[in-house]
N, C-alpha and C positions, 0 to 999 in steps of 0.2 A: 500024650498027656490027656487024661480024661477029666473033665470038669463035671462034678455032680450037679444034677438038676436041683436038688434041694438048696445048694449054696447059691445058685443063680436067683432062685425065687426069693430067697431071704434078702439078697442084696437089693433087688428091685422093690421089695416091699418097704425097705428102709427109706427109699427116696419118696418125698411127698411133693406134689405139684399143686400150686395154688391156682384155682380157676378164676379168681377175682383179680381184676386189675385195679390198681390204686387210682382213684379219680384225680388226684393231684399230680400234675406233671412236674417232674423234676427238671429244673433248668440248670444248665451248666454255666458257670461263671469263670471267665478267664481274666486274670489280672494282667493289665497292660503296664509294662515297665517302660518308663520314660527315661531316655538317655539324657544325661546332662549335656547342655550345649558346649561345644568346644570353642565357640567364639568368645572373645573377651567382652566383658560387660560394656565397655565404652563403645564398641561397634554396634551392639544391639540397640543402643539409645540414639543412634544417629538418625536424622530425618530421612524420609524417603526421597527418591530421585524426583518425584513429581513436585514435592514441596520445594526442593531446591530450585527446580526449573521455574516454578511460578514466582519464587522470590527474585530470581535473576531477571525475569521478564518485567517485574514491577519497577526495577531500578532504571531510571531514565538516563540515557547517555547525554553528554554535553551537547551534541548536535540536536537531539530531540528537544532538550530544554530550551536551546536557543531559538529553534523554530517555533516552539510554543509561546515564547516571550514575544517574538516578532508578530505572530498571529494575534496575540492579545493587544499589542500596540496598534496594529492596523485596524482592528475592530473598534478600539477606543477612539481612533481618529475618524472613523467613518460610522457614526451612529445611524442606524437604519439601513446599512448596507450600501452597496455601490449604486443601486437604482435611486436612492433617496438624495444623492448629491446633485448639486446644481451645475458644477463645472465638470462635465463628463463628455466622453466621446467614444465611439466604437470604430475600430479599424479592422480590416480584413485583408488577408493575403493568402492566395492558394486555398488551403483548407483551414487556415488558422483564423481565429476570431479573438480579439482583445478588447476588453472593456476598460477604459482608462478614466481615472478621476484625478483632478488636479486640486491641490490645496497649497496655500501659502506656507513656505517652509525654507529649507536650506539646500534643496537640490537632491534629496534622497529619492531613490527609485526602488519600489518593492513590487516584485512579480510573484503572484501566487503565495503571498506571505513569506517570501524569501528575498534576500538581497539580490539586486539585479546582476551584480558581477558574479555572484555564486550561481544564480539560476542559468545565466548565459555562458557559464563555464569560462569566464574571463576572455571570451573572444572579442578582440578589439573592434572588428567590423560590425558585429551585432550590437555592441555597446554604442558604437557611433550612430547606428540607425536611430537609437532612442534619443540621443542627445541633439541630433541635427535640428529638430523643430524649436527646441528651447534655445539653442545657441544662435539660431537665425534671428530670434527676437531679443536676445540678450537676457533670457530668463533662466539661465542654467543654474543659478543659485537663488532663485526667487520662489520656486514651486517644488513641492514634493509630489511625486508621481506614484499612484497606486494602481496596480494592473491586475486584472483577472484574465488569464489567457488559457485557451485550450484548443486542441486540434492542430494538425500539421506538425512541423518540426520547429526547432529553435530559430532557424533562419526566417521562416515564414512568420513566426510569432513576433520576432523583433521588428520586421517590416510592418506588421499589423499594428504593433504598439506605436510606431512612428506616425502612422496615419491617424490613430486614435488621439495621440497627443496634439497633432495639428488641428484636428476637428474640435478638441476641447479648448484650444487656445482661441478659437473663433468665438466661443461663448464668453471669454474674458473681454474681448473687444473685437468689433467687426472691422476695425482698422488693420488688424493683423492679416486680413485676407490677401492683400496685395503682395507683401513680402513672402508669405507662405506659398502663394500661387506662382510667384516668380521662380521659386526654388523647386517647384513641382511636388511639393509636399502634400497637396490636397488632392492629387490625382490617384484614384484607386487603380492599382496595377492589376489588370484583369487576366494576365497570363497564367494559365494553368497547364498541367501536364496533359498532352494529347492522348486520347484514349487508344488502347490497343486495337488493332484490326484483325479480323479473321484471316487465317492463313499466313500472317506475318508474326515475327518474333516480338516486335514492339509496335509502336505507332507506325513506323515506316521501314524498319529494318526487316528485310526479307531473308528467308533461308537461302543457302548457297544453291545456285542453279547448276543442275547437272543435265547435260544434253542427252546422255545415254545412261 
């Protein structure tokens, strides 16, 4: 099949190429189709989890509200704080330190802005430590006791409170010294845990001896 030269030249001449490029660049625009949400409208209007968590955190529990009311009561009874009171005493036992304030009342005891029975977990021995100085002088229903205690455990704090109450009762009257001294309530118990030694498991406990 032979193609004539004249037909080819005529076909090329019919095509025209523009040598100038348009200065305006054409931009392509794509239309974005948004799908309708499949969630119901009531779920879309629900608050976020952060809002719900913050709202739950602001709601005070009955225990927290009771503690706040007790703290407010103690602060109202002790204007100026513990250091500004006249009938006070400091007791120590092991690593525990207790600052005690006595005021005329009905025999209530507050420790760290909490009721003594709750703070000492209802332990009868620890509660007895606190009552002994007042019972010795017959003041168990005559004074309210306010305590700030820190350090050590609850047993050490209870014994520190006992010494603090005994020392505070001396400021009520110096005549209380003889009965308190007779019961040993004014003696500071200096016993502490013996320190661990090098090469031993505890203060005196040694590892098992092996001859070979």
